[in-house]
N, C-alpha and C positions, 0 to 999 in steps of 0.2 A: 445691542440692537432695538429697537424698540419694536412693538408687533406688526405697525404699519410697513416699516422698513421691511422687517423679515419677511411678511406675506410678498412684498412685492419681488422680493430676490428669489423668492420660490416661483414666485409666476414667471420671472426671467428665465430661469434656470429651465422650467418646462418648456416655454417658447423655444429655449434653445435646442431640446431634444427631439420634440415631435416633427419640426419642419426639416431638420437633417436627415431623417428617413426618407421623406418623399422628394427632396430633391436630388436622391442617389438614385431613384428608379431607372432601371435596364428597360431595353426594349424587349419584347419576349420573344425566346430562343425557339427555333424551329422544336417540334414535339420531338420529344426522346432526346433532344439536349440539354446539356447541363451548361447555363451561362457562366457558372462560376467557378470553373473548371480549371481556370490559370490560376485561383487562389490555391491549388495543390501544391504548386513550386514553393518550397520549403522557404527558402531565403532569394526568392525571384525579386528582381528590383521593383517589378510593378507590384507586386503581393506587398512587399513590407512600406512601400509608399502607401498603400490602401490602410494596412495596419496604422501607419504612423499619423494618418490622418483621424481613425477612428478612434485611438487613444487619446490625442488632443480634444476630442470632442468630449468622451467619455469623463476625461480626467477635469476637463473645463465645468463640468457640472456637478460631479462629485465630490472632488475637491474643494468645490464652493461651498458644498452643504455645510451649515454652521456645526455642523458634529465630528466633520472628518477628521481635524487636527488633535481633538480631543480624544478620538478614537486611535490615531496613529499614535500619539504620545503616549497613550494607555497600553497599546498592544506592545509598541517598542519596550517600554518599561520591563513589561513583563517577560518579554523573549529575551531581554538582555540583563535580566535580574541577577546579580551576584550571587545573592542566597538560593538560588532554585538548586534542587538536588544535581550534582552532576553524578550520573550514571556511570558506571563502570565494567570492566571485564576484568577477571582473574587471568592472569598470566606467570610466567615463572619467577618474575622479577618483582611480583607484587600486583598491582591493579594499573591499568591504564584507562583513558577517559578523552572523549573528542570534545573541546568545549569552543563555544562562539559568544560574543559580546561585542559591546561596541568598539572597544579596542580592537579585538580580533575577528574581523567579521568574517573571513573566510575559517578561521580557525585553528586552534591548538590540539595537537597531537600530545599527550604529556602522560605522566605516571607518579603514582604516590604508593606508600606502603599501607596494609590495611591498618596498621597502629596508628598511621596519621590519618589517616581517612576517618578516622570514629572520631577526631576532634571537630570541633567547630570550624577549623581553618586549617585543613589540610595542607601540607608543604608539597608542592607540584615540581617536578623536573620536567622541563620541556624536551619532549622528542624530535617534534617538527613542528615548525611554525608555517602555516600555510598560507599567509599574508605576504610573509617575507619571501616565500619560494616564488608567489604568483608575481609579487613586484620584482625580484630579480629575474624573472623567465620573462616577464611581459605577458603574462598569460591569466585568464579567469579560471584560475583552477578552484575547481570545488572537489572536496577529499571524499571518496566514495570507500575508503575502508581498505584494509590492508588482510594478506592471506599469508601468515606465517607459517614456518616449516616445524612442525613439532619434532622432538618436546621441548626443544630449547626456548622457539619462538623469537629466536636473534635475526634470522635471514626472513625478510618479507618482501613480498610482492605488494609496492603500492599503488592504488589505483586512482587516477586523476582525471576528472571530467572537465572538459573546456565549457563551461558555461551551464553545468548541469544535466547533460545528455547521456542517456546508457551508455555511449560510448565511450573508452576509458582508454588512457595510456598507461602503461604498467611499467615500473621501474622497480629494481631490486634495492633494498634498502636495509642498513644494518642498525636495528633497532639500539645494540651496546652501542656503537660507535655515531649513533645518531646522524647518519650521514649515509648518501647514496654509494653503493658499491662501484667503484672505478672497473669498468669492463664486465658488471653485473648484465643480468639478465635484463632486456629494453624491449619491450613491445609496441609499436607505434598505435596509433587511435586506432578504436575499434569496438565492435561489441564481440567480447571473448569471453570464454570460459577456460581456467587454468586451474591446476594444481600441482604441487610438489610431490615428486616420487623420491627423491634424495636432495642433498646439497647441489647435486650438480647436474640434476634431470627435472626438466619439467613435463607435464603433458599439457597441452595446449589446443582449443579448438577455436580458432578465429578466419577471419578472411583471408585464405590463400592465394587468391587470384582469381580471376573468372570462372565459374562454376562450381563455387565454393560455399554460396550461402543458399539458404534455402528462401522460398518464396515469401518468408516472414523477415527476412535480412538477418536471420541466424546461423553461425556455421554448422555443417555439416560432417566437416572431417576433422579428425582429432590426429595429431602429429607430436613424437616426442622431440625434445630441443636439448642437447646437451649445451653445458655450459662452454663458453666461448666459439660457439658454432654460430654463424647468421641464420636468419630464420629459413633463407633458403635451402640449408641443408638440413632443416628439420625432417625426420623420419616419420612417415606416415604410418600409422597404427590402427585406425577404423576409418571407414567411411559409411556414412547414411545416407539416406537417399533426398533428392532435392525437395520431395514432397514432406518432408519431415519438419517439425518445428526447430528442432534444436538438437546437439549432441554436448556433452558435457563429462569431463573427467570425474572419476571418484576413487579416493583412496581410504579406505576402511582401517581406521585405526581404533587401538582401544586407548585407555586412559593414560599411558605410559609413552602413548606414541608410537609403538610398534604398529607396523602396518601389515595386515593380515589379508588384504585385497586390495588388487588396482583392477580399474576397469574402466567402462563406460556406460554412461545414460543416455540413451537414444528416446529423443521425444519425439514419439510418432506422432502425438498431437498434443495440445494443450495440457490435457489429462492423462493419456494413454503413453508409456512409459516402457522400455525394455532394458534390461540390466545386462551388460556382457562383461564378463570377469575374464582378464586376461590371464594365461598359465602357461609354464614351460611348453605343455604339449599341444597349445592353441587356446582360441578363445573358447569359452562356454558362456552360452545364453541362458541366464538363470530361469529359474522354473516358476516365476512369479506371475500374477496375475498381473494385467495391464495396469491397473491403478492400484499400484504398490509403491512403497519407498525404503529402502535400506535407511536404517536409523541410528547406527551405532554399536559399541559391543561395553557390555557391562555384565560382572560376574559370570565370565564364561559364556556369555551368551550374545546372538546376532539379534537387533531386534529389527521388525519390519512394521510399519504402519501401512493397514489396508483400507482404501476407499472403494472398493467393493465387496460383495459377498464372494466367500472363498471356499470352496471343497476341494482340498487337496488330495490326489490318488493316496490311498491307503491311512487317511487320516481324518480328523472330524473337520466338520464345516466350520467357518469363522464368518461372523458376521460384518457388513461395512462397517467400516469406523473403529475396528478392533486393531489393536497392538498384539504382535504375536512374537516369539521369538525361539530359534534354534540353538541347539549346543555348538558351540564355536567348534570344536574339535572336528565333530561329524560333520559340520557344513564344511570345512576346509578339506576333509579328505574327499568328498562328493555332495556339492551343494544342491545337486539335482535328486539325491537319493535320501536327503537329510529332511526330518520329519518336525513340523514347527509345533508348538504350543501355548496356549493363550496367555498373554499376560494381564490385559484388561478388556471387557465388551462392554459398551455403553448401553444406558438405558433407554427408554423411548424418548425421554427428552434430555439427553444427554449428549456431548460431543468431547472427544479429546482436543484441547485447544493447544497443547504444547508437551515438550518432554524433553528433559536434559540428563547427562549421564555426569556424575561424578566420579572419582576414583573406584568405589564399591558401590554405589546406588543409582538406582533410576528415579529420577523426580517426573511426575507426571501431573499436569495441571488438565483438568476437566472444567467444561461448563454444564452446570446442572440447572436446566431451565433460564439459561442466559447469565447465572451467576458462578462466580469462580470457586474453586475447590484445589487444593495440592496434597499430593501423596508421595510418600516413600517408600518405595519399592527395593526387596532383596530377593536374590534367589536363594533359597534353603532347601535342601533334603529333597529337591526335585521340584520345589512348589514355587511358585511367585508370593510372597506375603508384604500385604501394602498397610502404611499407616498412614491416618491423615494427619498433617501438619496443621496446626492452631491457629491460622491466621483468620485475620476478619471476614467475618459472613459479609453478604451484599454486597460485594465489591468485585471488580477485575482483579484478575490474580495473574501474573505470568512472571517465569524465570528472568529474571535481568541479566545474571551470570552465573556459571557453575565452574567451580574447581576440578580440574583434572588430577589435581596433586593431592587433595584431601577431598571430603567429604561437604565443604562449604558450598554453600548456595546463596544466591540473592533474590529477594522476589519484589516485583511492583507491585504495590496493591493500590486500587484508585476507584472510585465511584464519580457521580457526578457532582456531589457538593461537598467533599471532603477532601481537602489536599493530597496530592499523592504522595506516598512513603514508600520506604524502600528499606525491607526486613531482612535481617541475616538470619540464618539458618544453620547451624552446623548437625547434618545428618547422622553422624556418627555418635555423638552426645545427646541429640534431641534438644539442643541450646537455640531458644528463638528469643530476638529482641529487635524491636525496632531500631534501624541504623541511622535514618534522616528521613525527614518531612518536610515538605517544602511548604512556605508559610501560605497564607490564605490569602489567593490574590481578590477576591471578591467577596460581598456580603453574600452569603448564602442562607442567613437565619429565616428570610421571609419566604423561601422556595422548599418545596417538598418533592419527593420522588415517588410516582406512582409505575406499577407495572401492569399495563391494560392489555385487552385483546381485541381485533378487531374480526368479523368475518368476512373473509374473501368471498369472491363471485362463485367459486366453487363448495363454501360452505367451511374450508379450513380455517382455523382459528390462527390470527398472525399477532403474536405478541409485540406490544412496543413500550417503550418507557419515556412518561410524560415527567418532564421537570417545570413545574409551574408554581405561581404564587399562591402561599396558603391561603390568601385572602381573594383568591379569583373567584369573580362574578360568573355565575353560569349563564351568560347570557350572549355570549359568542364575540365578546368585545376585545378579547385577549388577543396581539399580537404574538402568533407562533410561526416558529422555523421548523418545518418538519424534515428530519436528514434520513437518506437511505442509501444503498448501495445494489446488494442482492445480486452477486455475481461471484463466480469463480470460486466457490466453496469458501469468502472472506466473511468473518463475522464483524458485527458492528456491535461494540462491546460500551458498557458503561466506561467513563473515564472524565477526568476532572480536566476541563477545558477552561484555563484560567481567562483568557482573549473572550471565549463565549460567554463567560459569565461575566465579566465586568463590561464588556460592551453591549449585552443582550440583557441577559437576566437582570442583572441592577436595575435594568429601567422598567421593570414589572411585567417583562415578557416572558413567553415559554418556550422550551425547547424540546422536540420530540425524535426518539431515534426508532426507527422500525425495523424488526426482524424479520424480513420477507425472505421468500423462499428464492433461492439463486445463491444466499449467502451459506454459510457454516454452523450458523450458530444451533443446531442440532443434528448435526454430522452430516456425510455424502448424501442421504438421503434428502435432507432437507435443499442439497444444491441439484441433485438430481432431478426431483420433481418439477423445475422451471429452467430447462434447457434445451436449447436446439427449437425442436416443433413445439414445446411447452413453455416457451421465455414469456408469453404472455402473462403467465402466472406472477410473474416478479410484478409488471407493471399493476397489475389487478389487485393485489398485495399491497401494494403502495397506496394506491387509490382508496383500497377499504379501509386503510389507516387514515387517510385525509375525512374519509365521509364519515368515518366513526367519532373524529375529534368535532367534527360541527354537530353529529347526532348528539351527543354529551355536552352541546353548548359551551366547550372549551373555547371553541375560536369559530370563526365567519370565511367565507369567500373573502370577504373584503380584507381580512387579517392575517390569512392565512400565506405563508412562502412555502416553497420547498428549496433543498440545496442537496448538492451530491456534484462528487468529483470523479472521472473516467469513467468506469461502468455506471457509477455513480449520477454521472453528467448525462449518459444515454436514458438513465431512469427518468430523470428530472425532465426531459426534453419529450419523451412518451408521456407523462403525467400531463404535462400542459399542452401537447399537441391534441390529445385523448381527450382530456377533461377540461378545457381550458377554463370552466366556468367555478371551477372549483379553488382558483387560485389568483393571488394578486402578485405574485412575485415569484422569480424563479433564477436561482442563482445557479448556473450550468458550468460547473470548472472541468477545465481539459477534457470535454467530452469525446465520446463518439456521438456521430449524429447523423452521417450518410452512410447508412447500413447496406444499401447498395453497392458502394465502392468502398467500405471499410478495410476487405481485403488488399486494395492496392496502396493503400497509406500507411505509411510507419510498418508498423509489427504487426498489422492487422490481421493478416494471414494465420496468424498462431492463433488467433481466439475464434477459427472457425468450429473448436470443439463447442465453445459455448452457444454461439450463436446460429451456426450453420453456413455452407457458402451460396453466397448470391450468385454462384455460376451455376449452380446447380438448379436444374429448373423446380425441382420440387421443393428444395430448401430455399431456394429466393423468395416464394411465396410465403415462408416462415419469418423472413426479416421484412419484406414488402409490407406486410401488413402492420408494421408498428414502426419503420424508420422514420424518426422526427423530421428529417430534410425534406421528405417527400411528404409529409403531412404538413407543411407550412403551405397553405393553399389562399387563394383569395375569397372573400367573402367572409371570413372568418376572424375572429376577434381574438387575440391571445394576451395574457398580461406581460405587460414589459418584462422582460428578462434582462439578466446581466450575464454575459457570457464572457468567460476568462479562459485563456491558454499561455502558451509558451512558445516562440519562436523554436526553441533549442529543444520541442519534444519529440523526441524520436522515436518515441513509443507510439503514441495514439497518432499524432501527426495536426500541428494547429490548424488544418485544412477544415477539419470536422467544425470547428468551431466558427473560423473565418465565413464558410459558406452557410452557417445558420445564420450569422448576422447579416450578411450579403443578401440572402433571399428575403429575411423580414424588411431588409431596407426597399427592396424591390415591390415587394407588398404595402409598404407604406405604415408598415408597424412599427412601433416605437420600440427601441432595446436598447443597452448599452453594451459595449464591446472594450474588451482591455486584452491586449497583448504582451505579456510582459517578454523582452528579449533573450532573456537568462532563465534558467530555473528548471530546466528539461520539463519530465512529467510532473513535478511538485509545482510548478508556475512560481517558484522563488528560488532562489541560488543563496540567499543569507538571509539573517535574521530582518535586516532593514527592508528586506523585499518581501519577506513574511508578512510583517507590521502593515506594510503599506495595502497589500492584497484584502487581509481581515479590514483594515480600517474601509477600504473600498466597498468590501463586502457588505459591513455592518451600517455604514453611511446609507447605502441602497435598499437596505432591508427597512432600515428606519423610515426612509422616504416614500416606500412604498406599502409598509404595515402599519407603522405607526402614525405618521403624520394624520 
């Protein structure tokens, strides 16, 4: 296409976008009314018709962009590449893997041996073909995992979602015969938590009928179901409260598969839990702090992670973020009288990122100033002894899988510019080797990574990672995408995003990840500092990073865009409504947006612990001060956002995104909106849909920030 035609095409696309918003303006509603509440009907005919019209308009513009098809082809090639690392899980018969590609769109559940996996071309044995199953049953099945009975791991409870929803159907599957069990356990669709007790017994929390779900839409009644019995004959063993968030069973087993305790976890709020142990003499509530989690058994010790400071009676005090342990025999005799001892306490810039258990070892991964480290722990002579594992520095490190039959572990190692790798480690012999490495998917030679800091409004130093061209001019001209999350103690860590690198970095652009408060990069205190009444600190931190990027002349308002999903979508919404002059693009993925009604949409009531309750007069003031939906007002100019969601998102609910777009339209403000009909909270049910989503996003970002 020559330059004149290309410019004409761009002008015609712009002409398509702007009037469409003004044509859909609505008459003003009476004060206090929400004129777009009808969009809260998830699959209502009128709402779906509206979404269809919005999709057609947005796709008509973004898919006509001269970059879109190239971006889509590149993304799909990356996602479906045959040579990407097939991540696996140890189990008694070898290694299992779930794989998707252009042939197996819904995926294959398959297995191989470690010896075969070490080769360049492992030989795979298919356990279940999800595409074939979906075709045979006429369903849009999305595989959501399997819960298998230890120690053999043969009997599995397969979880299948229709279109990617959190609600799943459960069916018993025999992994060795590779078939569903005739007359086996089968549970209809619902949001449900379950656990094996033995071969013939399940503990199940699900919708048992009217009055058995919390206001968050999760179950609060736990029942025991015996093989061969209908759901109606399940025996109730625990009942929480309708005001709880959820209940779920737990079965505390050692590496050999022996069960040492069975009980229920009661989610009093999103963060606060109670553990109730079922014993022959009756149920016992464990003497643990509200923000603590049972973590497993190793070396005859019961592990507990702490998300708050704790001073148990008669013992030493422990800092929030620590890992402690109990003697198993003492704990089983009387769990409330047992005394914990310290395993690990984080330093001021450290946090536990995860831990796993092998046959004889505790494998602990931590963040040290947002860089990964890994350790192997033994309990010997009454004390824990740690040994650091010599994995690469300046990378994110996570346990990919750990064996309960041996002390073998696999680690994922990743950073922004180096392809992700899979490392094998034998904690018994200290053998460490690279097992698999993904091929490079983009040219990273012209970029570098820096870790910088910005000063937030209250003076707190906020770290962020900048991936930028080595030859970048310090004149504010670099198109930059700023990513953030900042909630629920979830960390945003360095990682090799091949599609981002190919579609964005290779074009000479920059990418930034902000480690803002509300996340978990520095442990529970980093999260607690921006929660409820102080949630504005999350938004302040993100804005501070944006300002810092501009102060350093890395980018400018014309060239800066922001991106985030879920809580990150709320983050983006607050940023572009509070400081619209800082940005020229905003990618708002599956967002929370109307914070005055979020508790009434999807699983929103479960998030009260993070934000506060808008039905409480005091707490309503917290969320009303920043709720982006209400901050979209006449007389203010906002950057043109791209808002994405999924019809099947039963966690956050598509109404947040729908209403944001509808309100912008009523204000005559330009925007793009796309609603995938499948995909749940991920907004994509398969690799093809994922490729389409990122191609749309980067076409939009290029249109707003590069052109």
